[in-house]
C-alpha positions, 0 to 999 in steps of 0.5 A: 665332108658335107658333100659325102655325108649329106644332110636331108629329110622330108617333113613328116608328122609322127604319132610318137612323142620324144623320149629319152634313154629309158623309153621304148623308142630309144631301146628299140632304136638302140637294138637295131643300131647294135646290129650294125657293128661290122656293116658293109654295103653299096649306097646310092645317094640323091640330094635335092634342093628345097624345091625337090630338084635333084642336085646331085646323085652319088654312088659308092661303098661304105663300111662301119665298125664300132667304135667310130670307124667308117669308110665312106667312098663315093665312086660316081660321078667323082671319087671322094673318100671319107675314112675314120679309124676312131681317132682321125678323120681323113677326107681324100679328094682324088680329083683335087689331089688333096687330103684333109686330116683332122681329129675326130671330135665331138663336133663331127659326131653329128654326121650320120656315119658316126651316129651309126658307128659311135656310142648309142648313149649319145643319141639319147642325150643329144636328140629327141627320138620319134618312132613309127612302124609302117607295115613291116618297116621300123622308122626312127627320126632324130631331131637334134636338141642343139642348133649347132648340128649339120641337119634338122632331122635324120630318119633311119628306116629299117626293113623287116629283118632289121637291115638298115635300108635308108637314111633321109636327112634334111638341113635348115635350108630345106636341102634333102638327101636320101641314101639308100643302102644296097647289098648290105652285109653284116661282117663282125670280122672287119679289120681295123686296118680297113679304116686307116688311110695312107696318103698317096705320094704327091698328094697335098696334105691339109692339117685341119684343127 
């Protein structure tokens, strides 16, 4: 999963301070996230090491639907698929002819895809939220209160019309991932069937706890 939804972000100093669920920062972020129920987009994802050297570039498509449904498909340079119907998580690696199936639990909710499609109330409980407005863009940084999370900082960047433009994630090793969304479309009518996965014939199945 980590090589599909990577972990990354540049160190930045923000003028705002951490706030909870009643703060203007959280309320503003929640307002933007509420619009993402039914989102489809293409993405380009670049992963860098701690020295800024490009480790990997991936391209693909993603879809989100509340609650906790997402489809994150990498098509280049190799095909991988991460799918959740809100209860089960499938990770399909076509090259390895292998699919890993596991229950979608609280530990996995630290991934960006689930933060976008899940309950926004948990964000205020589990993250300090910082906000910054740059020209016509609205940026939010989430810093985990717990150390048992896949990333140190997650940055959401929304452009003027409220469209999510980029996610920037940094982990404890200094590795950074920048995910840019392209051709975003809000589709409230996305079918729940799009977030199910049927294991192809001949594929090895790994049941993970």
